[in-house]
C-alpha positions in Angstrom: 126.9 124.7 107.9 128.9 123.1 110.7 126.8 125.0 113.3 123.6 123.8 111.8 122.7 121.7 114.9 123.1 124.5 117.4 120.8 126.8 115.4 118.1 124.1 115.4 118.5 123.4 119.1 118.1 127.2 119.8 114.9 127.2 117.7 113.4 124.0 118.9 114.8 123.5 122.4 115.1 119.7 121.9 115.5 117.9 118.6 113.2 115.1 117.5 114.3 112.6 114.9 112.7 109.8 113.0 115.4 107.1 113.5 116.8 105.3 110.4 114.8 102.1 109.7 115.9 99.7 107.0 113.0 98.5 104.9 110.7 101.1 106.5 112.2 104.6 106.4 111.8 105.3 102.7 110.6 108.5 101.1 106.9 107.7 101.4 107.3 106.8 105.1 109.2 110.0 105.8 106.5 112.1 103.9 103.8 110.5 106.1 105.8 111.4 109.3 106.4 115.0 108.2 102.8 115.5 107.1 101.7 114.6 110.6 104.6 116.1 112.6 106.4 118.7 110.6 108.7 119.7 113.5 110.7 116.4 113.3 113.8 115.6 111.3 114.0 112.4 109.3 117.0 110.0 108.8 116.9 107.8 105.7 117.4 104.1 105.6 121.1 103.3 105.8 122.8 103.0 102.5 126.2 101.5 101.6 128.7 104.2 100.6 130.2 101.7 98.2 126.8 101.2 96.5 126.2 105.0 96.1 129.7 105.4 94.6 129.3 102.6 92.0 125.6 102.8 91.2 124.1 106.0 89.9 120.8 104.3 89.6 120.7 103.4 93.3 121.9 106.9 94.2 119.1 108.5 92.2 116.5 106.1 93.6 117.3 106.6 97.3 118.6 110.2 97.5 115.9 111.9 95.5 113.2 113.1 97.9 110.2 115.4 98.3 110.7 118.9 99.7 108.4 118.1 102.7 111.1 115.7 103.9 113.7 118.4 104.4 116.0 119.0 106.2 116.8 115.4 105.4 119.7 113.3 106.9 121.3 110.5 104.9 122.8 107.7 106.8 125.6 105.7 105.2 127.9 102.8 106.2 131.0 101.1 104.9 134.5 100.6 106.2 136.9 102.3 103.8 137.3 106.0 104.6 138.0 106.8 100.9 134.7 105.5 99.7 132.9 107.5 102.4 134.5 110.6 101.0 133.5 109.7 97.4 129.9 109.0 98.6 129.8 112.4 100.3 130.5 114.2 97.1 127.6 112.3 95.5 125.2 113.0 98.3 125.9 116.8 98.1 124.2 116.9 94.7 120.8 116.0 96.1 120.0 118.9 98.5 120.8 116.8 101.6 121.1 118.7 104.9 123.8 116.5 106.5 125.4 113.0 106.6 125.1 110.5 109.4 127.5 107.6 109.8 126.2 104.2 110.9 128.3 102.9 113.7 125.4 101.3 115.6 123.9 98.3 113.7 124.8 95.0 115.5 124.3 92.5 112.6 127.0 89.9 113.2 127.9 88.9 109.6 128.5 92.6 108.7 130.2 93.6 112.0 132.7 90.8 111.4 133.9 92.7 108.3 134.3 95.9 110.3 131.2 97.6 109.1 128.6 99.3 111.3 129.2 98.8 115.1 132.4 97.0 114.2 134.0 100.4 113.9 133.6 100.8 117.6 136.5 98.3 118.1 138.4 99.7 115.1 138.6 103.3 116.5 141.4 104.5 114.2 139.3 103.7 111.1 136.2 105.3 112.7 138.3 108.4 113.3 139.5 108.4 109.7 136.0 107.9 108.3 134.7 111.1 110.0 137.9 113.0 109.2 137.8 112.1 105.5 134.1 113.0 105.3 134.8 116.4 106.7 137.6 116.9 104.1 135.3 115.9 101.3 132.2 117.9 102.0 130.9 121.1 103.7 127.9 119.2 104.9 127.8 118.5 108.7 128.8 115.0 109.7 127.2 113.2 112.6 127.6 109.6 113.9 125.1 107.2 115.4 126.7 104.6 117.7 126.1 102.6 120.9 127.2 102.5 124.5 130.1 100.2 123.4 130.7 97.0 121.6 130.8 94.6 124.7 130.7 97.2 127.5 130.4 100.9 127.9 133.9 101.4 129.3 135.3 103.1 126.2 132.2 105.2 125.3 133.7 108.5 126.5 137.1 107.9 124.8 135.4 106.8 121.5 133.0 109.8 121.5 135.9 112.2 122.1 137.8 110.7 119.2 134.8 111.3 117.0 134.5 114.9 118.3 138.2 115.5 117.6 137.6 114.2 114.0 135.0 117.0 113.7 131.8 115.0 114.1 129.3 117.8 114.8 126.6 115.6 116.5 126.5 112.2 118.2 123.5 109.9 118.7 124.0 107.0 121.2 121.7 104.0 121.5 121.6 102.9 125.1 122.5 99.2 124.4 125.9 97.8 123.5 126.4 96.1 120.1 126.4 92.7 121.9 123.1 93.4 123.5 121.6 94.2 120.1 117.9 94.9 120.8 117.5 93.2 124.2 118.3 94.1 127.8 117.1 96.7 130.1 117.4 100.4 129.4 120.4 102.2 130.8 120.7 105.9 129.8 123.1 106.8 132.7 126.3 106.3 130.6 124.8 108.7 128.0 124.0 111.3 130.6 127.6 111.0 131.9 129.0 111.3 128.3 127.2 114.7 128.0 129.6 116.1 130.6 132.6 115.2 128.5 131.8 116.4 125.0 130.8 119.8 123.6 128.9 118.6 120.5 125.1 118.0 120.7 124.2 114.5 122.0 121.0 112.6 121.1 119.7 109.5 122.8 118.0 106.6 121.1 116.3 103.3 122.2 112.8 102.4 123.4 111.4 105.9 123.3 107.6 105.4 123.2 106.4 108.9 122.3 107.2 112.7 122.6 106.6 112.9 126.4 108.6 109.7 127.0 111.4 111.1 125.0 111.3 114.4 126.9 111.4 112.5 130.2 114.4 110.5 129.1 116.3 113.3 127.3 117.1 115.3 130.5 120.2 117.4 129.8 120.8 115.9 126.4 119.9 117.7 123.1 117.2 115.4 121.7 115.9 111.9 121.0 115.1 109.5 118.2 112.0 107.3 117.9 112.0 104.1 115.8 109.6 101.2 116.3 106.9 103.2 118.1 106.2 105.0 114.8 105.2 101.8 112.9 101.5 102.2 113.4 101.4 105.7 114.8 103.0 108.7 113.0 101.3 110.8 115.6 103.7 109.6 118.2 105.8 112.8 118.0 102.8 115.1 118.8 102.2 116.5 122.3 100.3 119.5 123.6 103.4 120.5 125.5 105.6 120.9 122.4 106.9 124.5 122.5 107.4 125.4 118.8 105.0 123.7 116.4 102.0 125.8 115.3 100.2 122.6 114.1 99.5 121.5 117.7 97.9 124.8 118.5 95.2 124.1 115.9 94.4 120.6 117.1 91.4 119.8 119.3 92.6 119.4 122.8 90.3 116.5 123.5 92.4 114.3 121.3 95.3 114.5 123.8 95.3 112.1 126.7 98.2 112.5 129.2 99.9 114.8 126.7 99.8 112.2 123.9 97.8 112.6 120.7 95.2 110.0 119.7 93.9 110.2 116.1 90.4 109.5 115.0 89.5 106.7 112.7 89.0 109.2 109.9 92.6 110.6 110.4 94.0 107.1 110.3 92.2 106.1 107.1 93.2 109.4 105.5 96.9 108.8 106.3 96.7 105.2 105.1 95.6 106.4 101.7 98.2 109.2 101.7 100.9 106.6 102.5 99.7 104.3 99.7 99.7 107.2 97.2 103.2 108.2 98.1 104.5 104.6 97.8 102.9 104.4 94.3 104.5 107.7 93.3 108.0 107.0 94.6 108.1 103.4 93.5 106.1 101.8 90.7 102.6 101.0 91.6 102.9 97.2 91.8 105.9 97.4 94.1 104.3 100.2 96.2 101.1 98.2 96.6 103.0 95.2 97.8 105.0 97.3 100.3 101.9 99.1 101.7 100.3 95.9 102.9 102.5 95.6 106.0 101.7 99.2 106.9 97.9 99.1 106.4 97.4 96.4 109.0 99.7 98.2 111.5 97.7 101.4 111.2 94.6 99.6 112.3 96.1 97.4 115.0 94.2 99.1 117.9 90.8 98.5 116.3 88.8 95.4 117.5 87.5 94.7 114.0 90.8 94.7 112.1 90.7 90.9 111.7 87.6 91.3 109.5 89.6 93.4 107.0 93.0 91.8 107.4 92.8 89.5 104.4 91.7 92.4 102.2 94.4 94.8 103.6 97.2 92.3 102.9 95.9 91.4 99.4 95.8 94.8 97.7 97.3 94.8 94.3 97.1 98.5 93.4 96.0 102.0 94.6 92.4 101.4 93.6 92.3 98.3 95.8 93.6 100.4 98.8 91.0 103.1 98.1 88.2 100.5 97.9 89.1 98.8 101.2 89.4 102.2 103.0 86.0 103.3 101.6 84.5 100.0 102.7 85.7 100.6 106.2 84.4 104.2 106.1 81.0 103.0 105.1 80.9 100.1 107.5 82.0 102.2 110.5 80.7 105.6 109.6 79.4 106.2 113.1 82.9 105.8 114.5 84.9 108.0 112.1 85.3 110.9 114.5 86.0 108.7 117.6 89.6 108.5 118.9 91.3 105.1 119.0 91.1 104.7 122.8 87.4 105.1 122.9 86.2 102.7 120.2 84.3 99.8 121.5 82.7 97.7 118.7 80.9 94.5 119.3 82.0 92.0 116.6 
């Protein structure tokens, strides 16, 4: 299992990941992404190792998943190595492919207690976390981190510490913890890091689509996409992707500059699929409340979205979602097979 990454790299050339997104990357979201782009790998929302250890209800609710999501990566955080080890034994029961350790989130109130990116300035604990995980489970262990806490001057040393603790893959966000989600992109330290470690290295941060990721990845082993997926699960598709058979079946006219643009029909179809999966994985009322934020995002590029905004953010159940989608289909039936960049509707 420890060479899992290398086999995937040989098969796919470069690895593509849906990055972990708290409040977004649940099972329904991951199923949507895999339905559209089956060649990607998904990372879960990040879960507290402590919560998984002490709440079987929580573990059942977040670790159970659909087969379409596999191979699935579970990301966990905490600060005591012992609880990471206990959580790993629980995670093993749910057919998870590997475990990723969150050492990248910059939230100040949590970092102060040495969670998340706080582990970057508590290197000995970070080392022990990965070491204890490897002792506790046969699953591969990876780490997601940043260029550094304040600066990138200890990135190579920190990465080599993790490699020596038997981390089998490393993802690096191109900002430091102090920079959080601002500042200008700087991938150079990540490219330099690749020269100093032997394990696969993934880049993350402001990747817009598959082609953008391939341009930025260079000699690295893959990339993650996060916010660019919010309205566009097609973001991982490209007519230059070497391995997926799905792309060979798609109409070439939907690709512009190597990027795939869905038709209105496809978007409405995936909107309903997403609502269905939320209703199945969470009770219908909760799923219907959560789908509201997604429905508006899916239609953000359409000039008439304001007309339906109130209805989209007011759905109460799956029937409401279906009714609004059917209303859009009937109202704009002449545009159902037009791609998003070519719709021009006078409202």
